PDB file of N, CA, C and O in Angstrom:
ATOM      1  N   UNK A   1      16.709 -23.599  -7.446  1.00  0.00           N
ATOM      2  CA  UNK A   1      15.333 -23.502  -7.886  1.00  0.00           C
ATOM      3  C   UNK A   1      14.870 -22.060  -7.693  1.00  0.00           C
ATOM      4  O   UNK A   1      15.162 -21.435  -6.673  1.00  0.00           O
ATOM      5  N   UNK A   2      14.148 -21.545  -8.677  1.00  0.00           N
ATOM      6  CA  UNK A   2      13.638 -20.184  -8.624  1.00  0.00           C
ATOM      7  C   UNK A   2      12.115 -20.233  -8.601  1.00  0.00           C
ATOM      8  O   UNK A   2      11.486 -20.625  -9.584  1.00  0.00           O
ATOM      9  N   UNK A   3      11.529 -19.835  -7.482  1.00  0.00           N
ATOM     10  CA  UNK A   3      10.074 -19.818  -7.345  1.00  0.00           C
ATOM     11  C   UNK A   3       9.631 -18.362  -7.314  1.00  0.00           C
ATOM     12  O   UNK A   3       9.941 -17.647  -6.361  1.00  0.00           O
ATOM     13  N   UNK A   4       8.902 -17.907  -8.349  1.00  0.00           N
ATOM     14  CA  UNK A   4       8.484 -16.505  -8.373  1.00  0.00           C
ATOM     15  C   UNK A   4       7.451 -16.219  -7.280  1.00  0.00           C
ATOM     16  O   UNK A   4       6.616 -17.064  -6.957  1.00  0.00           O
ATOM     17  N   UNK A   5       7.526 -15.021  -6.723  1.00  0.00           N
ATOM     18  CA  UNK A   5       6.575 -14.614  -5.697  1.00  0.00           C
ATOM     19  C   UNK A   5       5.150 -14.635  -6.251  1.00  0.00           C
ATOM     20  O   UNK A   5       4.235 -15.173  -5.628  1.00  0.00           O
ATOM     21  N   UNK A   6       4.983 -14.049  -7.415  1.00  0.00           N
ATOM     22  CA  UNK A   6       3.686 -14.036  -8.091  1.00  0.00           C
ATOM     23  C   UNK A   6       3.937 -14.447  -9.536  1.00  0.00           C
ATOM     24  O   UNK A   6       4.789 -13.866 -10.207  1.00  0.00           O
ATOM     25  N   UNK A   7       3.219 -15.420 -10.006  1.00  0.00           N
ATOM     26  CA  UNK A   7       3.389 -15.871 -11.382  1.00  0.00           C
ATOM     27  C   UNK A   7       2.495 -15.037 -12.295  1.00  0.00           C
ATOM     28  O   UNK A   7       1.379 -15.441 -12.625  1.00  0.00           O
ATOM     29  N   UNK A   8       2.994 -13.874 -12.699  1.00  0.00           N
ATOM     30  CA  UNK A   8       2.208 -12.975 -13.532  1.00  0.00           C
ATOM     31  C   UNK A   8       1.913 -13.562 -14.905  1.00  0.00           C
ATOM     32  O   UNK A   8       0.864 -13.277 -15.484  1.00  0.00           O
ATOM     33  N   UNK A   9       2.816 -14.375 -15.433  1.00  0.00           N
ATOM     34  CA  UNK A   9       2.573 -14.995 -16.741  1.00  0.00           C
ATOM     35  C   UNK A   9       1.337 -15.881 -16.688  1.00  0.00           C
ATOM     36  O   UNK A   9       0.528 -15.883 -17.616  1.00  0.00           O
ATOM     37  N   UNK A  10       1.194 -16.620 -15.622  1.00  0.00           N
ATOM     38  CA  UNK A  10       0.035 -17.517 -15.484  1.00  0.00           C
ATOM     39  C   UNK A  10      -1.255 -16.706 -15.364  1.00  0.00           C
ATOM     40  O   UNK A  10      -2.263 -17.034 -15.988  1.00  0.00           O
ATOM     41  N   UNK A  11      -1.213 -15.648 -14.559  1.00  0.00           N
ATOM     42  CA  UNK A  11      -2.394 -14.797 -14.415  1.00  0.00           C
ATOM     43  C   UNK A  11      -2.731 -14.116 -15.737  1.00  0.00           C
ATOM     44  O   UNK A  11      -3.894 -14.048 -16.136  1.00  0.00           O
ATOM     45  N   UNK A  12      -1.703 -13.614 -16.408  1.00  0.00           N
ATOM     46  CA  UNK A  12      -1.896 -12.903 -17.671  1.00  0.00           C
ATOM     47  C   UNK A  12      -2.465 -13.815 -18.751  1.00  0.00           C
ATOM     48  O   UNK A  12      -3.300 -13.383 -19.545  1.00  0.00           O
ATOM     49  N   UNK A  13      -2.028 -15.056 -18.789  1.00  0.00           N
ATOM     50  CA  UNK A  13      -2.466 -15.962 -19.852  1.00  0.00           C
ATOM     51  C   UNK A  13      -3.978 -16.158 -19.848  1.00  0.00           C
ATOM     52  O   UNK A  13      -4.571 -16.405 -20.898  1.00  0.00           O
ATOM     53  N   UNK A  14      -4.604 -16.051 -18.687  1.00  0.00           N
ATOM     54  CA  UNK A  14      -6.056 -16.255 -18.621  1.00  0.00           C
ATOM     55  C   UNK A  14      -6.845 -15.034 -19.100  1.00  0.00           C
ATOM     56  O   UNK A  14      -8.033 -15.150 -19.403  1.00  0.00           O
ATOM     57  N   UNK A  15      -6.202 -13.867 -19.173  1.00  0.00           N
ATOM     58  CA  UNK A  15      -6.892 -12.643 -19.596  1.00  0.00           C
ATOM     59  C   UNK A  15      -6.174 -11.949 -20.749  1.00  0.00           C
ATOM     60  O   UNK A  15      -6.474 -10.799 -21.068  1.00  0.00           O
ATOM     61  N   UNK A  16      -5.232 -12.645 -21.369  1.00  0.00           N
ATOM     62  CA  UNK A  16      -4.359 -12.023 -22.376  1.00  0.00           C
ATOM     63  C   UNK A  16      -5.127 -11.312 -23.482  1.00  0.00           C
ATOM     64  O   UNK A  16      -4.846 -10.151 -23.777  1.00  0.00           O
ATOM     65  N   UNK A  17      -6.079 -11.981 -24.090  1.00  0.00           N
ATOM     66  CA  UNK A  17      -6.804 -11.389 -25.214  1.00  0.00           C
ATOM     67  C   UNK A  17      -7.564 -10.137 -24.784  1.00  0.00           C
ATOM     68  O   UNK A  17      -7.490  -9.104 -25.449  1.00  0.00           O
ATOM     69  N   UNK A  18      -8.294 -10.229 -23.671  1.00  0.00           N
ATOM     70  CA  UNK A  18      -9.070  -9.088 -23.190  1.00  0.00           C
ATOM     71  C   UNK A  18      -8.151  -7.938 -22.766  1.00  0.00           C
ATOM     72  O   UNK A  18      -8.432  -6.779 -23.069  1.00  0.00           O
ATOM     73  N   UNK A  19      -7.065  -8.250 -22.074  1.00  0.00           N
ATOM     74  CA  UNK A  19      -6.135  -7.212 -21.618  1.00  0.00           C
ATOM     75  C   UNK A  19      -5.487  -6.504 -22.802  1.00  0.00           C
ATOM     76  O   UNK A  19      -5.396  -5.277 -22.816  1.00  0.00           O
ATOM     77  N   UNK A  20      -5.042  -7.262 -23.784  1.00  0.00           N
ATOM     78  CA  UNK A  20      -4.423  -6.660 -24.968  1.00  0.00           C
ATOM     79  C   UNK A  20      -5.401  -5.755 -25.704  1.00  0.00           C
ATOM     80  O   UNK A  20      -5.024  -4.685 -26.183  1.00  0.00           O
ATOM     81  N   UNK A  21      -6.656  -6.183 -25.794  1.00  0.00           N
ATOM     82  CA  UNK A  21      -7.673  -5.383 -26.474  1.00  0.00           C
ATOM     83  C   UNK A  21      -7.877  -4.054 -25.753  1.00  0.00           C
ATOM     84  O   UNK A  21      -7.941  -3.003 -26.393  1.00  0.00           O
ATOM     85  N   UNK A  22      -7.980  -4.096 -24.425  1.00  0.00           N
ATOM     86  CA  UNK A  22      -8.206  -2.871 -23.656  1.00  0.00           C
ATOM     87  C   UNK A  22      -7.005  -1.935 -23.730  1.00  0.00           C
ATOM     88  O   UNK A  22      -7.170  -0.723 -23.874  1.00  0.00           O
ATOM     89  N   UNK A  23      -5.807  -2.485 -23.633  1.00  0.00           N
ATOM     90  CA  UNK A  23      -4.603  -1.652 -23.742  1.00  0.00           C
ATOM     91  C   UNK A  23      -4.561  -0.992 -25.117  1.00  0.00           C
ATOM     92  O   UNK A  23      -4.248   0.194 -25.224  1.00  0.00           O
ATOM     93  N   UNK A  24      -4.869  -1.740 -26.157  1.00  0.00           N
ATOM     94  CA  UNK A  24      -4.900  -1.195 -27.514  1.00  0.00           C
ATOM     95  C   UNK A  24      -5.923  -0.059 -27.615  1.00  0.00           C
ATOM     96  O   UNK A  24      -5.632   0.987 -28.196  1.00  0.00           O
ATOM     97  N   UNK A  25      -7.114  -0.261 -27.054  1.00  0.00           N
ATOM     98  CA  UNK A  25      -8.153   0.772 -27.093  1.00  0.00           C
ATOM     99  C   UNK A  25      -7.681   2.053 -26.412  1.00  0.00           C
ATOM    100  O   UNK A  25      -7.884   3.149 -26.935  1.00  0.00           O
ATOM    101  N   UNK A  26      -7.060   1.916 -25.262  1.00  0.00           N
ATOM    102  CA  UNK A  26      -6.582   3.092 -24.530  1.00  0.00           C
ATOM    103  C   UNK A  26      -5.493   3.805 -25.327  1.00  0.00           C
ATOM    104  O   UNK A  26      -5.533   5.026 -25.477  1.00  0.00           O
ATOM    105  N   UNK A  27      -4.531   3.056 -25.834  1.00  0.00           N
ATOM    106  CA  UNK A  27      -3.420   3.677 -26.555  1.00  0.00           C
ATOM    107  C   UNK A  27      -3.862   4.339 -27.853  1.00  0.00           C
ATOM    108  O   UNK A  27      -3.374   5.419 -28.187  1.00  0.00           O
ATOM    109  N   UNK A  28      -4.769   3.719 -28.586  1.00  0.00           N
ATOM    110  CA  UNK A  28      -5.201   4.304 -29.858  1.00  0.00           C
ATOM    111  C   UNK A  28      -6.181   5.454 -29.665  1.00  0.00           C
ATOM    112  O   UNK A  28      -6.286   6.322 -30.531  1.00  0.00           O
ATOM    113  N   UNK A  29      -6.898   5.478 -28.547  1.00  0.00           N
ATOM    114  CA  UNK A  29      -7.815   6.589 -28.281  1.00  0.00           C
ATOM    115  C   UNK A  29      -7.099   7.753 -27.612  1.00  0.00           C
ATOM    116  O   UNK A  29      -7.580   8.885 -27.650  1.00  0.00           O
ATOM    117  N   UNK A  30      -5.944   7.479 -26.997  1.00  0.00           N
ATOM    118  CA  UNK A  30      -5.173   8.481 -26.237  1.00  0.00           C
ATOM    119  C   UNK A  30      -5.992   9.045 -25.079  1.00  0.00           C
ATOM    120  O   UNK A  30      -5.722  10.152 -24.613  1.00  0.00           O
ATOM    121  N   UNK A  31      -6.978   8.304 -24.616  1.00  0.00           N
ATOM    122  CA  UNK A  31      -7.816   8.743 -23.501  1.00  0.00           C
ATOM    123  C   UNK A  31      -7.573   7.845 -22.301  1.00  0.00           C
ATOM    124  O   UNK A  31      -8.407   7.006 -21.959  1.00  0.00           O
ATOM    125  N   UNK A  32      -6.439   8.027 -21.675  1.00  0.00           N
ATOM    126  CA  UNK A  32      -6.138   7.230 -20.493  1.00  0.00           C
ATOM    127  C   UNK A  32      -6.593   7.928 -19.219  1.00  0.00           C
ATOM    128  O   UNK A  32      -6.526   7.356 -18.132  1.00  0.00           O
ATOM    129  N   UNK A  33      -7.059   9.174 -19.359  1.00  0.00           N
ATOM    130  CA  UNK A  33      -7.639   9.904 -18.237  1.00  0.00           C
ATOM    131  C   UNK A  33      -9.030  10.340 -18.671  1.00  0.00           C
ATOM    132  O   UNK A  33      -9.185  10.979 -19.712  1.00  0.00           O
ATOM    133  N   UNK A  34     -10.028  10.003 -17.891  1.00  0.00           N
ATOM    134  CA  UNK A  34     -11.413  10.396 -18.149  1.00  0.00           C
ATOM    135  C   UNK A  34     -11.972   9.858 -19.465  1.00  0.00           C
ATOM    136  O   UNK A  34     -12.946  10.406 -19.982  1.00  0.00           O
ATOM    137  N   UNK A  35     -11.397   8.830 -20.002  1.00  0.00           N
ATOM    138  CA  UNK A  35     -11.898   8.224 -21.228  1.00  0.00           C
ATOM    139  C   UNK A  35     -12.996   7.212 -20.938  1.00  0.00           C
ATOM    140  O   UNK A  35     -13.330   6.950 -19.783  1.00  0.00           O
ATOM    141  N   UNK A  36     -13.544   6.657 -21.991  1.00  0.00           N
ATOM    142  CA  UNK A  36     -14.629   5.686 -21.848  1.00  0.00           C
ATOM    143  C   UNK A  36     -14.188   4.443 -21.080  1.00  0.00           C
ATOM    144  O   UNK A  36     -14.964   3.898 -20.295  1.00  0.00           O
ATOM    145  N   UNK A  37     -12.957   3.991 -21.294  1.00  0.00           N
ATOM    146  CA  UNK A  37     -12.480   2.811 -20.573  1.00  0.00           C
ATOM    147  C   UNK A  37     -12.366   3.077 -19.078  1.00  0.00           C
ATOM    148  O   UNK A  37     -12.624   2.189 -18.266  1.00  0.00           O
ATOM    149  N   UNK A  38     -11.984   4.287 -18.714  1.00  0.00           N
ATOM    150  CA  UNK A  38     -11.896   4.646 -17.294  1.00  0.00           C
ATOM    151  C   UNK A  38     -13.293   4.663 -16.682  1.00  0.00           C
ATOM    152  O   UNK A  38     -13.506   4.121 -15.597  1.00  0.00           O
ATOM    153  N   UNK A  39     -14.231   5.278 -17.369  1.00  0.00           N
ATOM    154  CA  UNK A  39     -15.617   5.316 -16.875  1.00  0.00           C
ATOM    155  C   UNK A  39     -16.173   3.899 -16.715  1.00  0.00           C
ATOM    156  O   UNK A  39     -16.825   3.581 -15.721  1.00  0.00           O
ATOM    157  N   UNK A  40     -15.901   3.060 -17.709  1.00  0.00           N
ATOM    158  CA  UNK A  40     -16.365   1.667 -17.654  1.00  0.00           C
ATOM    159  C   UNK A  40     -15.735   0.931 -16.469  1.00  0.00           C
ATOM    160  O   UNK A  40     -16.416   0.201 -15.749  1.00  0.00           O
ATOM    161  N   UNK A  41     -14.427   1.131 -16.276  1.00  0.00           N
ATOM    162  CA  UNK A  41     -13.742   0.486 -15.155  1.00  0.00           C
ATOM    163  C   UNK A  41     -14.330   0.941 -13.824  1.00  0.00           C
ATOM    164  O   UNK A  41     -14.607   0.113 -12.956  1.00  0.00           O
ATOM    165  N   UNK A  42     -14.523   2.258 -13.652  1.00  0.00           N
ATOM    166  CA  UNK A  42     -15.066   2.776 -12.396  1.00  0.00           C
ATOM    167  C   UNK A  42     -16.457   2.212 -12.125  1.00  0.00           C
ATOM    168  O   UNK A  42     -16.772   1.853 -10.991  1.00  0.00           O
ATOM    169  N   UNK A  43     -17.283   2.133 -13.155  1.00  0.00           N
ATOM    170  CA  UNK A  43     -18.639   1.589 -13.002  1.00  0.00           C
ATOM    171  C   UNK A  43     -18.590   0.118 -12.602  1.00  0.00           C
ATOM    172  O   UNK A  43     -19.261  -0.293 -11.655  1.00  0.00           O
ATOM    173  N   UNK A  44     -17.799  -0.674 -13.321  1.00  0.00           N
ATOM    174  CA  UNK A  44     -17.718  -2.104 -13.026  1.00  0.00           C
ATOM    175  C   UNK A  44     -17.077  -2.364 -11.664  1.00  0.00           C
ATOM    176  O   UNK A  44     -17.492  -3.275 -10.948  1.00  0.00           O
ATOM    177  N   UNK A  45     -16.076  -1.574 -11.307  1.00  0.00           N
ATOM    178  CA  UNK A  45     -15.426  -1.742 -10.007  1.00  0.00           C
ATOM    179  C   UNK A  45     -16.396  -1.392  -8.882  1.00  0.00           C
ATOM    180  O   UNK A  45     -16.442  -2.087  -7.867  1.00  0.00           O
ATOM    181  N   UNK A  46     -17.173  -0.317  -9.056  1.00  0.00           N
ATOM    182  CA  UNK A  46     -18.175   0.061  -8.054  1.00  0.00           C
ATOM    183  C   UNK A  46     -19.176  -1.064  -7.835  1.00  0.00           C
ATOM    184  O   UNK A  46     -19.514  -1.394  -6.699  1.00  0.00           O
ATOM    185  N   UNK A  47     -19.644  -1.644  -8.923  1.00  0.00           N
ATOM    186  CA  UNK A  47     -20.586  -2.758  -8.821  1.00  0.00           C
ATOM    187  C   UNK A  47     -19.938  -3.950  -8.126  1.00  0.00           C
ATOM    188  O   UNK A  47     -20.568  -4.611  -7.300  1.00  0.00           O
ATOM    189  N   UNK A  48     -18.692  -4.219  -8.458  1.00  0.00           N
ATOM    190  CA  UNK A  48     -17.971  -5.362  -7.892  1.00  0.00           C
ATOM    191  C   UNK A  48     -17.818  -5.245  -6.381  1.00  0.00           C
ATOM    192  O   UNK A  48     -17.961  -6.235  -5.664  1.00  0.00           O
ATOM    193  N   UNK A  49     -17.524  -4.028  -5.888  1.00  0.00           N
ATOM    194  CA  UNK A  49     -17.322  -3.857  -4.443  1.00  0.00           C
ATOM    195  C   UNK A  49     -18.592  -3.411  -3.727  1.00  0.00           C
ATOM    196  O   UNK A  49     -18.589  -3.246  -2.507  1.00  0.00           O
ATOM    197  N   UNK A  50     -19.684  -3.213  -4.478  1.00  0.00           N
ATOM    198  CA  UNK A  50     -20.974  -2.917  -3.874  1.00  0.00           C
ATOM    199  C   UNK A  50     -21.144  -1.497  -3.367  1.00  0.00           C
ATOM    200  O   UNK A  50     -21.746  -1.278  -2.316  1.00  0.00           O
ATOM    201  N   UNK A  51     -20.617  -0.531  -4.107  1.00  0.00           N
ATOM    202  CA  UNK A  51     -20.780   0.878  -3.737  1.00  0.00           C
ATOM    203  C   UNK A  51     -21.368   1.637  -4.921  1.00  0.00           C
ATOM    204  O   UNK A  51     -21.361   1.153  -6.052  1.00  0.00           O
ATOM    205  N   UNK A  52     -21.882   2.851  -4.637  1.00  0.00           N
ATOM    206  CA  UNK A  52     -22.491   3.646  -5.703  1.00  0.00           C
ATOM    207  C   UNK A  52     -21.457   4.263  -6.640  1.00  0.00           C
ATOM    208  O   UNK A  52     -21.684   4.351  -7.846  1.00  0.00           O
ATOM    209  N   UNK A  53     -20.319   4.691  -6.086  1.00  0.00           N
ATOM    210  CA  UNK A  53     -19.332   5.411  -6.885  1.00  0.00           C
ATOM    211  C   UNK A  53     -17.923   4.966  -6.523  1.00  0.00           C
ATOM    212  O   UNK A  53     -17.667   4.519  -5.405  1.00  0.00           O
ATOM    213  N   UNK A  54     -17.027   5.092  -7.469  1.00  0.00           N
ATOM    214  CA  UNK A  54     -15.599   4.920  -7.210  1.00  0.00           C
ATOM    215  C   UNK A  54     -14.848   5.900  -8.107  1.00  0.00           C
ATOM    216  O   UNK A  54     -15.355   6.337  -9.140  1.00  0.00           O
ATOM    217  N   UNK A  55     -13.640   6.233  -7.692  1.00  0.00           N
ATOM    218  CA  UNK A  55     -12.823   7.187  -8.438  1.00  0.00           C
ATOM    219  C   UNK A  55     -11.466   6.553  -8.687  1.00  0.00           C
ATOM    220  O   UNK A  55     -10.786   6.147  -7.744  1.00  0.00           O
ATOM    221  N   UNK A  56     -11.074   6.467  -9.927  1.00  0.00           N
ATOM    222  CA  UNK A  56      -9.726   5.989 -10.222  1.00  0.00           C
ATOM    223  C   UNK A  56      -8.782   7.183 -10.174  1.00  0.00           C
ATOM    224  O   UNK A  56      -9.154   8.303 -10.524  1.00  0.00           O
ATOM    225  N   UNK A  57      -7.570   6.927  -9.738  1.00  0.00           N
ATOM    226  CA  UNK A  57      -6.585   8.001  -9.602  1.00  0.00           C
ATOM    227  C   UNK A  57      -5.286   7.600 -10.291  1.00  0.00           C
ATOM    228  O   UNK A  57      -5.085   6.436 -10.638  1.00  0.00           O
ATOM    229  N   UNK A  58      -4.415   8.576 -10.483  1.00  0.00           N
ATOM    230  CA  UNK A  58      -3.176   8.340 -11.198  1.00  0.00           C
ATOM    231  C   UNK A  58      -2.052   7.790 -10.357  1.00  0.00           C
ATOM    232  O   UNK A  58      -1.080   7.255 -10.889  1.00  0.00           O
ATOM    233  N   UNK A  59      -2.172   7.915  -9.034  1.00  0.00           N
ATOM    234  CA  UNK A  59      -1.083   7.452  -8.173  1.00  0.00           C
ATOM    235  C   UNK A  59      -1.563   7.341  -6.728  1.00  0.00           C
ATOM    236  O   UNK A  59      -2.671   7.761  -6.396  1.00  0.00           O
ATOM    237  N   UNK A  60      -0.729   6.779  -5.893  1.00  0.00           N
ATOM    238  CA  UNK A  60      -1.074   6.568  -4.489  1.00  0.00           C
ATOM    239  C   UNK A  60      -1.238   7.852  -3.710  1.00  0.00           C
ATOM    240  O   UNK A  60      -2.057   7.922  -2.794  1.00  0.00           O
ATOM    241  N   UNK A  61      -0.462   8.884  -4.065  1.00  0.00           N
ATOM    242  CA  UNK A  61      -0.586  10.170  -3.375  1.00  0.00           C
ATOM    243  C   UNK A  61      -1.975  10.749  -3.591  1.00  0.00           C
ATOM    244  O   UNK A  61      -2.608  11.208  -2.640  1.00  0.00           O
ATOM    245  N   UNK A  62      -2.458  10.732  -4.832  1.00  0.00           N
ATOM    246  CA  UNK A  62      -3.810  11.216  -5.111  1.00  0.00           C
ATOM    247  C   UNK A  62      -4.845  10.431  -4.314  1.00  0.00           C
ATOM    248  O   UNK A  62      -5.794  11.010  -3.786  1.00  0.00           O
ATOM    249  N   UNK A  63      -4.667   9.129  -4.227  1.00  0.00           N
ATOM    250  CA  UNK A  63      -5.605   8.287  -3.474  1.00  0.00           C
ATOM    251  C   UNK A  63      -5.636   8.689  -2.007  1.00  0.00           C
ATOM    252  O   UNK A  63      -6.708   8.793  -1.411  1.00  0.00           O
ATOM    253  N   UNK A  64      -4.458   8.915  -1.422  1.00  0.00           N
ATOM    254  CA  UNK A  64      -4.393   9.309  -0.009  1.00  0.00           C
ATOM    255  C   UNK A  64      -5.005  10.684   0.216  1.00  0.00           C
ATOM    256  O   UNK A  64      -5.736  10.878   1.186  1.00  0.00           O
ATOM    257  N   UNK A  65      -4.720  11.640  -0.660  1.00  0.00           N
ATOM    258  CA  UNK A  65      -5.276  12.994  -0.522  1.00  0.00           C
ATOM    259  C   UNK A  65      -6.800  12.946  -0.578  1.00  0.00           C
ATOM    260  O   UNK A  65      -7.469  13.566   0.248  1.00  0.00           O
ATOM    261  N   UNK A  66      -7.350  12.222  -1.535  1.00  0.00           N
ATOM    262  CA  UNK A  66      -8.809  12.119  -1.659  1.00  0.00           C
ATOM    263  C   UNK A  66      -9.409  11.446  -0.432  1.00  0.00           C
ATOM    264  O   UNK A  66     -10.439  11.891   0.075  1.00  0.00           O
ATOM    265  N   UNK A  67      -8.782  10.384   0.049  1.00  0.00           N
ATOM    266  CA  UNK A  67      -9.292   9.683   1.236  1.00  0.00           C
ATOM    267  C   UNK A  67      -9.275  10.599   2.452  1.00  0.00           C
ATOM    268  O   UNK A  67     -10.246  10.638   3.207  1.00  0.00           O
ATOM    269  N   UNK A  68      -8.195  11.330   2.651  1.00  0.00           N
ATOM    270  CA  UNK A  68      -8.107  12.241   3.795  1.00  0.00           C
ATOM    271  C   UNK A  68      -9.131  13.360   3.686  1.00  0.00           C
ATOM    272  O   UNK A  68      -9.767  13.713   4.679  1.00  0.00           O
ATOM    273  N   UNK A  69      -9.298  13.919   2.503  1.00  0.00           N
ATOM    274  CA  UNK A  69     -10.297  14.971   2.312  1.00  0.00           C
ATOM    275  C   UNK A  69     -11.707  14.438   2.560  1.00  0.00           C
ATOM    276  O   UNK A  69     -12.530  15.127   3.162  1.00  0.00           O
ATOM    277  N   UNK A  70     -11.990  13.232   2.108  1.00  0.00           N
ATOM    278  CA  UNK A  70     -13.313  12.636   2.312  1.00  0.00           C
ATOM    279  C   UNK A  70     -13.613  12.440   3.790  1.00  0.00           C
ATOM    280  O   UNK A  70     -14.769  12.497   4.209  1.00  0.00           O
ATOM    281  N   UNK A  71     -12.567  12.210   4.580  1.00  0.00           N
ATOM    282  CA  UNK A  71     -12.730  12.023   6.024  1.00  0.00           C
ATOM    283  C   UNK A  71     -12.667  13.330   6.799  1.00  0.00           C
ATOM    284  O   UNK A  71     -12.799  13.336   8.022  1.00  0.00           O
ATOM    285  N   UNK A  72     -12.466  14.438   6.090  1.00  0.00           N
ATOM    286  CA  UNK A  72     -12.395  15.738   6.751  1.00  0.00           C
ATOM    287  C   UNK A  72     -11.088  15.972   7.484  1.00  0.00           C
ATOM    288  O   UNK A  72     -11.019  16.818   8.376  1.00  0.00           O
ATOM    289  N   UNK A  73     -10.059  15.239   7.123  1.00  0.00           N
ATOM    290  CA  UNK A  73      -8.757  15.378   7.772  1.00  0.00           C
ATOM    291  C   UNK A  73      -7.927  16.357   6.960  1.00  0.00           C
ATOM    292  O   UNK A  73      -7.778  16.206   5.748  1.00  0.00           O
ATOM    293  N   UNK A  74      -7.387  17.368   7.643  1.00  0.00           N
ATOM    294  CA  UNK A  74      -6.622  18.388   6.944  1.00  0.00           C
ATOM    295  C   UNK A  74      -5.374  18.783   7.696  1.00  0.00           C
ATOM    296  O   UNK A  74      -4.958  18.125   8.650  1.00  0.00           O
ATOM    297  N   UNK A  75      -4.792  19.866   7.246  1.00  0.00           N
ATOM    298  CA  UNK A  75      -3.559  20.367   7.842  1.00  0.00           C
ATOM    299  C   UNK A  75      -3.759  20.631   9.333  1.00  0.00           C
ATOM    300  O   UNK A  75      -4.748  21.241   9.738  1.00  0.00           O
ATOM    301  N   UNK A  76      -2.824  20.173  10.129  1.00  0.00           N
ATOM    302  CA  UNK A  76      -2.882  20.373  11.578  1.00  0.00           C
ATOM    303  C   UNK A  76      -3.536  19.226  12.329  1.00  0.00           C
ATOM    304  O   UNK A  76      -3.386  19.129  13.547  1.00  0.00           O
ATOM    305  N   UNK A  77      -4.247  18.368  11.643  1.00  0.00           N
ATOM    306  CA  UNK A  77      -4.849  17.205  12.301  1.00  0.00           C
ATOM    307  C   UNK A  77      -3.781  16.144  12.529  1.00  0.00           C
ATOM    308  O   UNK A  77      -2.857  15.988  11.732  1.00  0.00           O
ATOM    309  N   UNK A  78      -3.924  15.430  13.618  1.00  0.00           N
ATOM    310  CA  UNK A  78      -2.972  14.355  13.903  1.00  0.00           C
ATOM    311  C   UNK A  78      -3.705  13.062  14.151  1.00  0.00           C
ATOM    312  O   UNK A  78      -3.076  12.036  14.409  1.00  0.00           O
TER     313      UNK A  78
END
C-alpha cells in the first residue's frame, strides 16, 4: 500500500480553476517579480495574517537575510 505524505492532487482539485488562471496570468504577463499578482498576493497575505505589510521573496536565503536585517543582526553577531 502506498500512502502519500501529502495528497497534493486532492488539495489542487479544490483550487484547480483559480490556480490555473493565476499561473496563466503570470506567465502571459511575464511579471513574476513585482507584478500585479505579486502585489495582490502580498496585500491578501498581509490581511490574512493580520499585519500591515508583507514581502514576498524569491527564495529562503532572501527571506533569512531580510529577517536578520529587520532584527538588526549583522556580521559578527552570534
